[in-house]
C-alpha positions as CSV (number, residue, x, y, z in Angstrom):
1,M,25.8,2.9,4.3
2,D,26.1,6.4,4.8
3,N,24.2,7.6,7.8
4,R,25.1,11.3,7.3
5,K,22.4,13.8,6.3
6,I,21.3,14.9,3.0
7,G,21.1,18.9,2.6
8,I,18.2,20.5,0.8
9,F,18.0,24.2,0.3
10,D,16.2,27.0,-1.6
11,S,15.5,30.7,-1.8
12,G,12.9,30.7,0.9
13,V,10.1,28.5,2.0
14,G,9.0,26.7,-1.3
15,G,11.9,24.1,-1.0
16,L,9.2,22.7,1.6
17,T,7.5,20.9,-1.2
18,V,10.7,19.2,-2.1
19,V,11.0,18.4,1.5
20,N,7.9,16.5,1.5
21,E,8.8,14.7,-1.4
22,V,12.0,13.4,0.1
23,F,10.1,12.8,3.6
24,K,7.9,10.5,1.1
25,Y,10.3,8.8,-0.8
26,L,12.9,8.3,1.4
27,P,11.6,8.0,4.8
28,G,14.9,6.7,6.9
29,E,17.0,9.8,5.6
30,E,17.6,12.7,7.6
31,I,17.8,16.0,6.4
32,I,19.0,19.7,6.9
33,Y,17.4,22.3,5.2
34,F,18.5,25.8,4.7
35,G,15.6,28.6,3.4
36,D,17.1,31.9,2.3
37,T,14.0,33.6,4.1
38,A,16.0,36.8,4.2
39,R,17.2,37.2,0.3
40,V,13.9,35.7,-1.1
41,P,12.8,36.1,-3.8
42,Y,16.1,34.6,-6.4
43,G,13.7,35.1,-9.3
44,S,14.3,38.7,-9.9
45,K,18.0,39.0,-8.9
46,S,21.0,39.2,-11.5
47,K,23.2,35.4,-12.0
48,G,25.9,36.7,-10.3
49,T,23.8,37.9,-7.0
50,V,22.4,34.5,-7.2
51,L,25.2,32.5,-7.8
52,K,27.1,34.5,-4.4
53,Y,24.2,33.5,-2.2
54,S,24.3,30.0,-3.6
55,F,28.2,29.5,-2.7
56,Q,27.4,30.6,0.8
57,I,24.7,28.4,1.4
58,V,26.6,25.4,0.1
59,D,29.3,26.2,2.2
60,F,27.1,26.5,5.1
61,L,25.7,23.1,4.5
62,L,28.9,21.9,4.0
63,T,30.2,22.6,7.4
64,R,27.6,20.1,8.6
65,D,29.0,17.3,7.1
66,V,26.0,16.3,4.8
67,K,26.3,13.3,1.9
68,A,24.5,14.9,-0.7
69,L,23.1,17.9,-2.0
70,I,19.2,18.7,-3.5
71,V,18.8,22.1,-4.9
72,A,15.6,22.4,-4.2
73,C,15.5,25.8,-6.1
74,G,14.7,26.3,-9.8
75,T,16.4,29.7,-10.2
76,I,19.6,28.0,-8.8
77,S,18.8,24.6,-10.8
78,S,18.9,26.4,-14.3
79,N,21.3,29.3,-13.8
80,C,23.9,28.0,-11.3
81,C,24.3,24.4,-11.0
82,G,27.0,24.1,-13.3
83,D,29.1,26.8,-11.6
84,L,28.2,24.7,-7.9
85,R,29.1,21.2,-9.5
86,A,32.6,22.7,-10.6
87,A,33.1,24.3,-7.3
88,Y,32.6,21.4,-5.1
89,D,33.1,17.4,-4.8
90,I,29.4,16.5,-3.6
91,P,26.6,14.6,-5.3
92,M,24.0,17.0,-6.3
93,V,20.6,16.8,-7.2
94,E,18.8,19.7,-9.1
95,V,15.3,20.1,-10.1
96,V,15.9,20.8,-14.1
97,T,17.1,17.6,-15.1
98,P,14.4,15.4,-13.1
99,G,11.4,17.7,-14.0
100,A,12.2,17.7,-17.9
101,E,12.7,13.8,-17.8
102,E,9.3,13.8,-16.2
103,S,7.9,16.0,-18.3
104,V,9.2,14.2,-21.9
105,R,7.7,10.8,-20.3
106,R,4.3,12.2,-19.4
107,T,3.2,14.2,-22.7
108,K,1.3,12.5,-25.4
109,N,0.7,15.4,-28.0
110,K,4.5,16.8,-27.7
111,R,3.0,19.9,-26.3
112,I,4.5,21.2,-23.2
113,G,3.9,24.5,-20.7
114,V,6.9,25.6,-18.3
115,I,6.2,28.0,-15.7
116,G,9.1,29.6,-13.3
117,T,10.5,32.7,-11.9
118,E,11.4,35.5,-14.0
119,M,15.0,34.0,-14.4
120,T,14.3,30.4,-14.7
121,V,12.5,31.2,-18.1
122,K,15.0,33.5,-19.5
123,S,17.7,30.9,-18.8
124,G,15.9,28.5,-21.3
125,A,17.4,25.8,-19.2
126,F,14.0,23.3,-18.9
127,E,13.3,23.9,-22.6
128,R,16.7,22.7,-23.2
129,H,16.9,19.8,-21.3
130,I,13.5,19.0,-22.9
131,M,14.2,19.7,-26.7
132,R,17.4,17.3,-26.1
133,L,15.3,14.5,-24.6
134,D,12.5,15.0,-27.8
135,P,13.4,17.5,-30.1
136,A,10.0,17.0,-31.5
137,I,8.5,18.7,-28.8
138,D,7.0,22.2,-28.6
139,V,7.8,23.8,-25.4
140,Y,5.8,27.0,-24.5
141,S,7.6,29.1,-21.4
142,K,6.2,31.5,-19.3
143,A,7.1,33.4,-16.2
144,C,5.0,33.5,-13.2
145,P,6.6,35.8,-10.4
146,L,3.8,36.6,-8.4
147,F,3.5,33.3,-7.4
148,V,6.6,33.1,-4.9
149,P,5.1,35.9,-2.9
150,L,1.6,34.4,-2.9
151,A,3.0,31.3,-1.4
152,E,5.5,32.4,0.6
153,E,2.5,34.2,2.0
154,G,0.3,30.7,2.7
155,W,-2.4,32.3,-0.1
156,I,-2.3,29.0,-1.5
157,D,-6.2,29.1,-2.4
158,N,-8.3,32.0,-2.7
159,E,-9.6,34.3,-5.0
160,V,-6.1,36.6,-5.6
161,T,-4.4,33.7,-6.4
162,A,-6.8,32.1,-8.4
163,K,-7.5,35.5,-10.5
164,T,-3.4,35.5,-10.7
165,A,-3.0,32.0,-12.1
166,E,-5.6,32.4,-14.4
167,I,-4.2,35.9,-16.2
168,Y,-1.0,34.1,-16.2
169,L,-1.9,30.7,-17.4
170,N,-4.8,31.2,-19.9
171,G,-2.4,31.5,-22.7
172,F,-1.7,27.8,-22.3
173,T,-5.3,26.8,-23.0
174,E,-4.4,28.4,-26.7
175,K,-1.4,26.3,-26.9
176,N,-2.8,22.9,-26.3
177,I,-0.5,21.9,-24.0
178,D,-1.3,18.4,-22.3
179,T,1.4,18.8,-19.6
180,L,2.5,21.2,-17.6
181,L,5.9,21.6,-15.6
182,I,6.3,23.7,-12.5
183,G,9.7,25.1,-12.9
184,C,9.6,26.4,-9.2
185,T,9.2,24.6,-6.1
186,H,7.4,27.0,-4.6
187,Y,4.1,26.6,-6.9
188,P,3.4,23.1,-5.9
189,L,1.7,25.3,-2.9
190,L,-0.8,26.9,-5.7
191,I,-1.7,23.4,-7.2
192,N,-5.1,23.9,-7.1
193,C,-5.5,27.1,-8.6
194,I,-3.2,26.0,-11.3
195,Q,-5.3,23.0,-11.6
196,G,-8.0,25.1,-11.8
197,V,-7.2,27.1,-14.5
198,L,-5.7,24.3,-16.8
199,G,-8.0,21.6,-15.9
200,G,-7.1,18.4,-17.2
201,V,-3.2,19.1,-18.2
202,N,-0.8,16.8,-16.8
203,I,0.8,18.8,-13.8
204,V,4.6,17.6,-13.1
205,N,6.2,18.6,-9.7
206,P,9.9,18.7,-10.1
207,A,10.1,18.0,-6.3
208,E,9.0,14.5,-6.9
209,A,11.1,13.7,-9.4
210,A,14.4,15.0,-7.7
211,A,13.3,13.4,-4.5
212,K,13.1,10.0,-7.1
213,K,16.1,10.7,-8.5
214,M,18.3,11.2,-5.0
215,L,16.9,7.8,-3.9
216,S,18.0,6.1,-7.4
217,Y,21.5,7.8,-6.8
218,L,21.8,6.7,-3.0
219,A,20.6,3.4,-3.3
220,D,22.9,2.9,-6.5
221,N,26.0,3.9,-4.4
222,D,25.1,2.4,-1.1
223,M,24.6,5.8,0.5
224,L,21.1,5.0,2.1
225,R,21.0,5.6,6.0
226,E,20.8,2.5,7.8
227,T,19.7,2.8,11.6
228,D,16.6,1.7,13.9
229,K,16.9,5.6,15.3
230,K,14.2,7.7,14.1
231,P,15.2,10.5,11.8
232,D,16.3,13.8,13.5
233,H,15.7,16.3,10.7
234,I,17.3,20.3,11.2
235,F,15.4,23.1,9.5
236,Y,17.3,26.8,9.4
237,I,16.1,30.0,8.0
238,S,18.0,33.4,7.3
239,D,15.0,35.2,8.8
240,D,11.9,35.0,10.9
241,T,10.1,31.9,11.3
242,D,6.7,33.4,11.1
243,K,6.5,31.9,7.2
244,F,8.3,29.0,8.1
245,D,5.9,28.1,10.3
246,M,2.7,28.5,8.3
247,V,4.5,26.8,5.1
248,S,5.7,23.8,7.0
249,R,2.4,23.0,8.2
250,L,0.7,23.6,4.5
251,A,3.7,21.4,2.8
252,L,4.4,18.8,5.4
253,K,1.5,18.5,7.2
254,K,3.3,18.4,10.4
255,Q,4.5,21.4,12.4
256,Y,8.6,22.0,12.3
257,R,10.6,24.6,13.9
258,A,13.2,26.4,12.5
259,V,16.4,28.1,13.7
260,K,17.6,31.2,12.4
261,I,20.8,32.1,11.3
262,D,23.0,34.2,9.7
263,I,25.3,32.2,7.5
264,G,27.4,35.2,6.6
265,E,29.0,34.8,9.9
């Protein structure tokens, strides 16, 4: 038994899609969330900058005595988790490995599409994990950088977002993929527009896969929370709460309040 909280962090508010899956699969657990809303997006920044931000966030969450971490950001997961694991002795689940594993399980024709930020796609992390599991799979990747600001604005299902999705994703139709891995945790907020372009293609949400992996880890290591007390969740952001308030309603179907904090202090 370990009744400490799970730390979850992201470049902004997209990681609330991971929080939603944690609420679903680990309803008894408490979480502390940090969204770096002051410095989003991460996908167009250098690895050095993203790594610096990631260290700052992990250091902050460790001051809150979390028992495990979920890296709810595709950019950090695909570029920085090796460095983070080398620097910190704490259980850490990222979204690349479980997302790749689920994609390999789901594909029937061995043709998988991957979408993510520019930095995530450039890293090739999802492709490497998929092809390590099954070298016979063909992987086609596409950076969709505008999806992050659209999700952060709450433009999840309108004409602008639909047209943007069409422009980004039409090429996958020619590739005959049967599975699309959403390599950024902001993107599940745009699922209707994505599905509208790709029709019956399997959509793999790495947020769900990561929550399941954390459940498995905590259960296997006797670290699940055991108490009759109702979970108490804490949300932190690095800039104003307007977008958090809006996206929390969209992603979590409930209004949560976030505390603005400068982790540099």
